[in-house]
C-alpha positions, 0 to 999 in steps of 0.5 A: 599712108604711114607718115614717113620722116623726110629722110625716108621720103627722099631715100636719104637713109639709103643714099649716103653721098651728097651727089647721090642725094642731089641726083635723086632729088632732081630725078624725083622732081622731074618724075613728078612734073609730068610730060608733054604727052602724058601727065605725071606718072612717076617717070623722069625723062631727061637728056643725059648730057644736060643732066650731066652738065647740071651735076658737073660730071661726065655723061658716062659717070652720070649714067653709071651713078643713075643706074647704081642709084636705081638699084639702091632705091628699087627704081629703073633707069634706061638710056637710049641715044642720050634720053634717060627714063628713070622710073621710081618704084610704083610708077605707072607701067602704062605711062612708062610703056608709052614713053618708052615706045614713043621715045625710040627705045627698042623692044618691049618696055621692062616691067617696073619695080613694085612699091617698096614695103615702107610705102604700103598703106597700113 
């Protein structure tokens, strides 16, 4: 994989506000931590209320920010009953589908975004 600058690895070249950068850094950390029933699959799972309190913003504003952030960085953000799944580009589709179904989301899990070209192997 091509060596990316730190600014690119954390999407700081795309995310301009400090709030967006902080939210992304937290989401990226959570996505790499793994889950109790499935390992690290590139999907962050968290409680919206807890996340909003950590960022000192109202839950509605936090969810809007997360969805806007997802659109900017080729990710996916879904919420159901205050449980948020935030899948980074290149996340494992099977792992996401398992979390989606087991956490009570309804319907078929959406297809995850593909890896952005900057992350392709050279």
